[in-house]
C-alpha positions in Angstrom: -41.8 8.0 26.2 -44.5 6.5 28.4 -44.5 6.8 32.2 -43.8 3.1 32.5 -40.8 3.4 30.2 -39.5 6.4 32.2 -39.9 4.5 35.5 -38.1 1.5 34.1 -35.2 3.6 32.9 -35.0 5.5 36.2 -35.0 2.2 38.1 -32.3 0.7 36.0 -30.1 3.8 36.4 -30.7 3.8 40.1 -29.5 0.2 40.4 -26.4 1.0 38.4 -25.6 3.9 40.6 -26.2 1.9 43.7 -23.7 -0.6 42.4 -21.1 2.2 41.9 -20.9 1.6 38.2 -20.6 5.4 37.3 -17.6 5.7 39.6 -16.0 2.5 38.2 -16.6 3.7 34.6 -15.1 7.1 35.3 -11.9 5.5 36.6 -11.7 3.3 33.5 -12.9 5.6 30.7 -12.3 9.1 31.9 -9.2 9.3 29.8 -11.3 9.4 26.7 -12.8 12.8 25.8 -16.6 12.9 26.3 -18.6 14.6 23.5 -22.2 15.3 24.3 -24.9 15.8 21.6 -28.2 17.7 21.8 -30.6 18.5 19.0 -32.9 21.1 20.6 -33.9 22.8 23.8 -37.5 23.9 24.3 -38.8 26.7 26.5 -41.4 24.6 28.3 -44.2 25.3 25.9 -44.3 21.8 24.3 -47.5 19.9 24.9 -47.3 17.0 27.4 -48.0 14.5 24.6 -45.0 15.7 22.4 -42.7 13.1 23.8 -45.0 10.4 22.2 -43.8 11.6 18.9 -40.2 12.9 19.5 -37.6 13.2 22.2 -35.2 15.5 20.4 -35.9 18.6 22.4 -34.9 18.8 26.0 -36.7 21.2 28.4 -34.7 24.2 29.4 -34.7 23.4 33.1 -33.6 19.9 32.4 -30.9 21.3 30.0 -29.6 23.7 32.6 -29.4 21.0 35.3 -27.5 18.7 32.9 -25.0 21.4 32.0 -24.4 22.3 35.6 -23.6 18.7 36.3 -21.3 18.5 33.4 -19.5 21.6 34.4 -19.0 20.3 38.0 -17.5 17.0 36.8 -15.7 17.8 33.5 -13.6 20.5 32.0 -15.8 21.7 29.1 -13.6 22.6 26.1 -14.0 23.5 22.4 -13.9 20.7 19.8 -10.4 21.9 18.7 -9.1 20.8 22.1 -10.8 17.4 21.7 -9.0 17.0 18.3 -5.6 17.9 19.8 -6.1 15.3 22.6 -7.0 12.6 20.1 -4.3 13.3 17.5 -1.5 13.8 19.9 -2.6 11.2 22.4 -2.4 13.7 25.2 -4.9 11.7 27.3 -6.1 13.5 30.4 -9.1 12.9 32.7 -12.4 14.7 32.7 -12.5 16.6 29.4 -15.8 17.1 27.6 -17.4 19.1 24.7 -20.9 20.0 23.9 -22.4 19.8 20.4 -25.8 20.3 18.7 -27.0 18.7 15.4 -29.5 20.0 12.8 -30.0 23.8 13.5 -33.3 24.5 15.2 -34.3 28.0 16.0 -34.5 27.1 19.7 -30.7 26.6 19.7 -30.5 30.4 19.5 -33.6 31.4 21.5 -33.4 28.9 24.3 -30.1 26.9 24.4 -27.6 29.7 23.7 -28.6 32.0 26.6 -28.1 29.1 29.0 -24.7 28.2 27.6 -23.6 31.8 27.7 -24.8 32.3 31.3 -22.7 29.2 32.3 -19.7 30.2 30.2 -19.7 27.0 28.2 -18.4 26.6 24.6 -20.5 24.6 22.1 -20.5 23.7 18.4 -23.7 23.6 16.2 -23.7 21.4 13.1 -26.0 23.0 10.5 -27.7 21.4 7.4 -27.4 24.0 4.7 -30.5 23.3 2.6 -32.7 23.2 5.7 -31.7 26.8 6.5 -31.8 27.8 2.8 -35.3 26.5 2.2 -36.7 27.2 5.7 -38.3 23.7 5.4 -38.3 21.2 8.2 -36.2 18.1 8.0 -37.7 15.1 6.2 -38.1 13.2 9.4 -39.8 16.2 11.0 -42.1 16.5 8.0 -43.1 12.8 8.5 -43.7 13.4 12.1 -45.8 16.6 11.6 -47.8 15.0 8.7 -48.8 11.9 10.7 -49.4 13.8 13.9 -51.7 16.5 12.5 -53.2 15.0 9.3 -56.9 15.3 9.1 -57.1 11.9 7.5 -57.9 8.9 9.7 -55.8 6.5 7.7 -53.3 6.8 4.8 -51.8 4.3 2.3 -48.2 4.4 1.2 -46.3 2.3 -1.3 -42.6 1.8 -2.1 -40.6 -0.9 -3.8 -43.6 -3.1 -4.3 -44.6 -2.9 -0.6 -47.9 -1.3 0.5 -48.8 -0.3 4.0 -51.8 1.3 5.7 -51.3 3.6 8.7 -54.2 4.1 11.0 -54.4 7.6 12.5 -57.3 7.2 14.9 -55.8 8.7 18.0 -52.5 9.9 19.6 -51.4 6.3 20.2 -51.9 5.1 16.7 -50.5 8.3 15.2 -47.3 8.0 17.4 -47.0 4.4 16.3 -47.4 5.4 12.7 -44.7 8.1 13.1 -42.0 5.6 14.3 -43.0 2.9 11.8 -43.0 5.4 8.9 -39.7 6.8 9.8 -38.1 3.4 10.0 -39.6 2.5 6.6 -38.4 5.8 5.0 -34.9 5.3 6.5 -34.6 1.8 4.9 -35.4 3.0 1.4 -32.8 3.9 -1.3 -32.7 7.6 -1.9 -34.8 7.7 -5.1 -37.5 5.5 -3.6 -37.4 7.4 -0.4 -38.0 10.7 -2.2 -41.1 9.2 -4.1 -42.4 7.8 -0.8 -42.1 11.1 0.9 -43.9 12.8 -2.0 -46.8 10.4 -1.5 -47.0 11.2 2.2 -46.8 15.0 1.6 -49.6 14.8 -1.1 -51.9 13.1 1.3 -51.2 14.9 4.5 -49.0 18.0 4.4 -50.2 21.5 5.3 -47.8 24.5 5.5 -49.3 25.6 8.9 -48.2 22.3 10.6 -44.9 23.9 11.7 -46.7 26.9 13.2 -48.6 24.5 15.5 -45.4 23.6 17.3 -42.7 26.1 16.2 -40.3 25.6 19.1 -39.8 22.0 18.1 -39.7 22.3 14.3 -38.7 25.8 13.1 -35.2 25.9 11.5 -32.8 28.7 12.0 -32.4 31.5 9.4 -29.0 32.6 8.0 -29.1 35.8 10.0 -29.7 33.8 13.2 -26.8 31.4 12.3 -24.5 34.4 11.7 -25.5 35.8 15.0 -24.7 32.6 16.8 -21.3 32.5 15.1 -20.6 36.1 15.9 -21.4 35.5 19.5 -19.1 32.5 19.9 -21.2 29.4 19.1 -18.9 27.5 16.7 -20.7 26.5 13.5 -19.9 23.2 11.7 -21.4 21.3 8.8 -24.2 18.7 9.0 -23.9 18.3 5.2 -25.8 20.0 2.4 -29.1 18.0 2.5 -28.8 15.5 5.4 -28.4 12.1 3.5 -27.1 8.8 4.8 -23.6 9.4 3.5 -22.8 5.7 3.5 -25.6 5.2 0.9 -24.7 7.9 -1.6 -22.2 7.6 -4.5 -18.8 9.1 -4.5 -19.8 12.2 -6.4 -22.6 13.1 -4.1 -20.5 12.3 -1.0 -17.9 14.9 -2.1 -20.6 17.4 -3.0 -22.4 17.0 0.4 -19.2 17.7 2.2 -17.4 20.3 0.1 -20.4 22.4 -0.9 -21.9 22.6 2.6 -18.5 23.8 3.9 -18.2 26.4 1.1 -21.6 27.8 1.7 -21.2 28.0 5.4 -17.8 29.8 5.1 -19.3 32.2 2.6 -22.3 32.9 4.8 -20.2 33.3 8.0 -17.0 34.8 6.8 -14.9 32.3 8.9 -13.4 28.8 8.5 -15.7 25.8 9.0 -13.5 22.9 10.1 -15.8 20.3 11.5 -18.6 18.0 10.2 -21.1 15.7 11.8 -22.4 12.8 9.8 -26.2 12.7 9.5 -27.7 9.6 11.1 -24.2 8.6 12.1 -24.0 7.2 8.6 -20.3 6.6 7.9 -18.4 4.0 5.8 -14.7 3.6 4.8 -15.0 6.4 2.3 -16.5 9.0 4.6 -13.5 10.0 6.8 -11.3 10.2 3.7 -13.8 12.4 1.9 -14.1 14.6 5.0 -10.4 15.1 5.2 -10.2 15.8 1.5 -13.0 18.4 1.8 -10.8 20.3 4.4 -12.4 19.3 7.6 -10.2 18.8 10.7 -12.6 16.3 12.3 -15.8 14.3 11.8 -18.4 13.2 14.4 -20.7 10.2 14.5 -23.7 9.2 16.5 -22.0 6.1 18.0 -21.6 6.3 21.7 -18.3 4.5 21.7 -15.4 4.3 19.3 -15.5 1.6 16.6 -12.0 2.3 15.4 -8.8 3.7 17.0 -9.9 6.5 19.4 -7.1 8.7 17.9 -9.1 8.8 14.6 -10.4 12.4 14.6 -12.8 11.6 11.7 -14.9 9.0 13.6 -15.3 10.8 17.0 -17.9 9.1 19.2 -20.6 11.2 20.9 -23.3 10.5 23.5 -26.8 11.9 22.6 -29.2 13.4 25.1 -32.9 12.9 24.7 -35.9 14.6 26.3 -37.5 13.0 29.3 -34.4 11.1 30.2 -34.3 10.5 34.0 -31.4 12.4 35.5 -29.9 9.3 36.9 -29.8 7.8 33.5 -28.1 11.0 32.2 -25.4 10.5 34.8 -25.0 6.8 33.9 -24.7 7.7 30.2 -22.3 10.5 30.7 -19.9 8.5 32.8 -20.2 5.7 30.2 -21.2 3.2 32.8 -23.4 1.6 30.1 -20.2 0.5 28.5 -19.6 -1.7 31.5 -22.8 -3.7 30.9 -22.5 -3.9 27.1 -24.8 -1.1 26.2 -22.3 1.6 25.4 -21.7 0.9 21.7 -25.2 1.7 20.3 -26.0 4.4 17.9 -28.0 7.4 19.0 -31.3 8.4 17.5 -31.4 7.7 13.7 -33.1 11.1 13.2 -29.9 12.9 13.9 
């Protein structure tokens, strides 16, 4: 995020706060449970230019300030309490929960100590194959490849389309990252896999993760078990992190059932909740989640698109790095909903 973009967001948030929109929004929407989503929390070691390429990892000081604000203004509860409120219609004001998607190592090393110190419960949704293989997510591999490749340009082809990506400097590399991720996300699964193979063949080196481990290194199974043993609830983020709305019925069932089975075997306790990668959900997904034995499912929509009592399409608000604190307040109070901006999806890399 550029300084200009940051200033623009901060200015917009300041205007909304001056108009009293957060206060109005809380009166109107505070009956609905607030579910907050993070991906990672870094220790301050990220290079200043990292935000050009990704805003998934919030700085630890920023994270602590946000949690302290949430604790002052909301009752922070486990997801089981959110489910009870939704299913039973026991609406009450000022209830919130904290979740994490993906399963980065910094969830243990940086985020968890802050959560413990503040006495706050949280749920981490883990992608099984990312932990099994100790390989970064596909979107992270795209990011790392284009950020650190020695080549000055690369050519990629998919579905009859061919594109050249210039990698001359940080600005062109960052632009290439976002354009390449969008292209990858638009492809059917088989073409996406071949497209990624092309990129890896041209760019990938195994030491890329070590250049920025705090932002890209996944958890190990012993680390996941430690988090679970210490009270960080573990949920499923599927087996391999696909767009669930794009896969066939057999794979949809496998992604949900096998990920739950593996997690329960690894942790020795029930796994009752799932978050849908990319927020990708269709009419089949909630039914499949219920049939797989989950008690609830979580999207990346910031507002409900169906009945708020539907525990298999729970809305969440995502927090990104570099977000002005005023904008964080506006987002958490759902003041954006008042101006027609509250129904958007969160980051597609979730």
